[in-house]
C-alpha positions in Angstrom: 138.2 272.6 203.1 139.3 271.6 206.7 137.7 268.3 206.6 139.4 267.2 203.3 142.8 268.4 204.6 142.2 266.2 207.8 141.1 263.2 205.7 144.3 263.6 203.6 146.4 263.8 206.7 144.7 260.7 208.1 145.2 258.8 204.8 148.8 259.6 204.7 149.2 258.6 208.4 147.5 255.3 207.6 149.8 254.6 204.6 152.8 255.1 206.8 151.4 252.9 209.4 150.8 250.1 207.0 154.3 250.6 205.6 155.8 250.3 209.1 153.7 247.2 209.9 154.8 245.5 206.7 158.4 246.3 207.4 158.1 244.7 210.9 156.5 241.6 209.6 159.2 241.2 206.9 161.9 241.5 209.6 160.3 238.8 211.7 159.8 236.5 208.7 163.6 236.9 207.9 164.4 236.2 211.6 162.2 233.0 211.7 163.7 231.8 208.2 167.3 232.5 209.7 166.3 230.2 212.8 165.0 227.4 210.6 168.1 227.5 208.5 170.5 227.9 211.4 169.1 224.8 213.3 168.3 222.7 210.1 164.7 222.6 210.5 163.2 221.2 207.2 159.5 221.6 208.2 158.8 225.3 208.2 156.0 225.3 210.7 155.6 225.6 214.5 155.4 221.9 214.7 158.9 221.5 213.0 160.3 224.0 215.5 158.7 222.2 218.5 160.1 218.9 217.3 163.6 220.5 217.1 163.2 222.1 220.6 162.4 218.5 222.0 165.7 217.3 220.6 167.7 220.0 222.0 169.8 219.9 225.2 169.3 222.6 227.9 172.1 224.8 226.6 171.0 224.9 223.1 167.4 225.6 224.2 168.5 228.6 226.4 170.5 230.0 223.4 167.4 229.8 221.1 165.2 231.2 223.9 167.6 234.2 224.2 167.4 234.8 220.5 163.6 234.8 220.5 163.5 236.9 223.6 165.9 239.5 222.0 163.9 239.6 218.7 160.3 239.7 220.0 160.7 241.9 223.1 159.8 245.4 222.2 161.7 248.5 223.4 159.0 249.7 225.7 159.0 246.3 227.6 162.9 246.5 228.1 162.6 249.9 229.8 159.8 248.6 232.0 161.9 245.5 232.9 165.0 247.5 233.8 162.9 249.9 235.9 161.3 246.9 237.8 164.7 245.4 238.4 166.0 248.6 240.0 163.1 248.8 242.3 
């Protein structure tokens, strides 16, 4: 009896994990789609993004870099960065 309850709990936990992963993937996909639309990138690939970056001036590049850093830096890393900055 205990083994089947454990399997059920692990199964439920796995379903929740998959759902959270799918949600995160969808958020990042929307972010990238927004970047492509905002900067007018027609080719929806890393190569199209790289071509656009080559055309940018330094100010535009730093703005784009900040957007990526904000989106793809996790919360745990932000805590560590601020702790290191204070030390």
